[in-house]
VMD Tcl script that draws the C-alpha trace (Angstrom):
set ca {
  {41.22 -105.82 -24.83}
  {40.51 -108.95 -26.91}
  {43.93 -110.60 -27.49}
  {45.27 -113.13 -30.60}
  {44.88 -116.83 -29.14}
  {47.56 -117.74 -30.79}
  {50.80 -116.85 -32.37}
  {50.99 -115.56 -35.94}
  {53.02 -117.85 -37.89}
  {55.91 -115.99 -39.96}
  {54.36 -117.74 -43.07}
  {51.19 -116.33 -42.37}
  {52.20 -112.84 -41.23}
  {54.79 -112.32 -44.10}
  {52.01 -113.30 -46.82}
  {49.34 -110.49 -45.28}
  {52.37 -107.87 -46.17}
  {53.57 -108.82 -49.56}
  {51.42 -106.08 -50.28}
  {53.27 -103.85 -48.79}
  {56.55 -103.28 -51.13}
  {57.49 -100.16 -53.08}
  {57.76 -100.97 -56.57}
  {60.46 -98.94 -58.64}
  {59.46 -95.89 -61.22}
  {59.06 -97.25 -64.84}
  {62.22 -95.21 -66.69}
  {62.31 -94.99 -70.11}
  {64.58 -92.84 -72.58}
  {64.05 -90.10 -74.28}
  {63.42 -90.70 -78.15}
  {65.20 -87.19 -78.89}
  {68.28 -86.97 -76.60}
  {68.07 -90.44 -74.80}
  {68.43 -89.29 -71.21}
  {66.44 -91.50 -68.85}
  {63.22 -89.89 -67.93}
  {59.63 -90.85 -66.00}
  {57.23 -92.41 -68.39}
  {54.35 -89.94 -70.03}
  {56.62 -86.77 -68.78}
  {58.75 -83.79 -70.97}
  {62.26 -84.84 -71.08}
  {64.45 -82.51 -68.25}
  {67.32 -82.49 -70.18}
  {65.48 -81.52 -73.63}
  {62.08 -80.29 -73.21}
  {60.82 -82.84 -75.82}
  {57.56 -84.88 -75.40}
  {56.53 -87.51 -77.96}
  {59.00 -85.50 -80.39}
  {57.20 -82.01 -80.08}
  {58.88 -79.26 -77.97}
  {56.95 -78.43 -75.09}
  {59.52 -76.90 -72.65}
  {61.77 -74.19 -74.35}
  {65.21 -75.15 -72.80}
  {67.98 -72.69 -72.82}
  {71.23 -74.22 -74.09}
  {74.31 -73.69 -72.00}
  {77.96 -74.09 -73.16}
}
mol new
graphics top color blue
foreach p $ca { graphics top sphere $p radius 0.5 }
foreach p [lrange $ca 0 end-1] q [lrange $ca 1 end] { graphics top cylinder $p $q radius 0.2 }
display resetview
């Protein structure tokens, strides 16, 4: 089984791992109710998407 001849430095090892990180999801605010929501998705609070009702939400009092 072949093995490495020399030990990899920390800089070389870490530069290879720079692309292995997670990115935070892009969160925007709903134009109708102002609740935080993911972009290009229906608002989970009011059911609007781009100013149009996409899902009928029941009003809870």
